[in-house]
N, C-alpha and C positions, 0 to 999 in steps of 0.2 A: 504494500500500500504506500502510495506517495505521501510523505508527511513533511512538508516544507523543505527539509534538508537531507532526508535519508529515505532509503527504500529497503524493504525486507526482501531478502534473496528468494525466499519461498514464494512470496507474492509475485515477484518478477517472473519466476519460472511459470507459475500458474497463469498469469495474465497474457504471457506471450506464447503459451502452449508449446513450450520448449522443455525438454527433459531437464531434470535437475543436474544430470551429468554434464550436459551441454552448457548450461548456465554456469556451473562451477568452473568448467574449462575456460570459458570466456572471461569470467571474473578474475581467475588467476592471471590471465594475460593482462587485463586492465590494471590489476593490482601491481603486477611485476613492472609495468610501464609507468607506474606512478599516476594513473588517471583516476583511480578510485581508492578508497580506504575501506577495508572490510573489518568489522568488529562483531564479536559475538553479542547477541541481544542479551541485555540484563534481565528482560522479562521472560525469555524462553531460550535457554541455552542451546536448543537444537537449531536455532535460526541465526543467520547473520544479517547485520544491518550494513547497508552500503551507502557510502557518502562520496561525493566528488571531492577530489583533492583540489588544491589551487590550480594545478596543471589541468585537471579535468574541467574546472570552471572556465578556464581560459579557452578551452576547445569548443565550448558551447556555441559562441557566436560564429565560429568557423564552420561547424557542422550545420548550424541553421542556414548559413549562406549556401552551403553545398546542397542542402535539401531544397531550399527555395529555387535554386537554379535547375535542379532535377525536375521539380514540379512544373516549372515553366516550360522546360523542354518537352515534357510529357503532355503538356496541355492541361494539367490538373488545376491550374490557377483559373481556368475558364469554366470549370464545373461548379454547379451550385451546391448548397448545403444539403438539399433534398437528395441529390444523387449520392452523396457520401453517406447519408443516413441509410438509404436503401442498400447501398453496397455493404456497409458494416453489418446491417441486419441479416442480409443474405449470407455473408461470410460466417457470422456466428452460428446461423442455422446449419450451414454446411459442416462446421466443426462439430456441432451437437450430433448431427446425424452420423458422422463418421466415428464418433466416440462409441456408439452402440453397435457397430458392425464388427 
């Protein structure tokens, strides 16, 4: 769950529909490269809390710029909010249907 300045590793895995192993591998790389700081949760020792390091915070505007440029090249900036709502709803429905097969 996003909480101002940190993210729970388990919630990240669940919300992105990525295995815990894949998330752990990615987090280790980000931590090794000094982009995030990983700490054990004081509330639940089984979970890790993720925070952006200063280096990670400095990357945010760069990544936002890259994302904006990609969206413009793809034409996503010309699509309305209703399209995105429908797309997200259909994507979530697809994930739900695939979970039960």
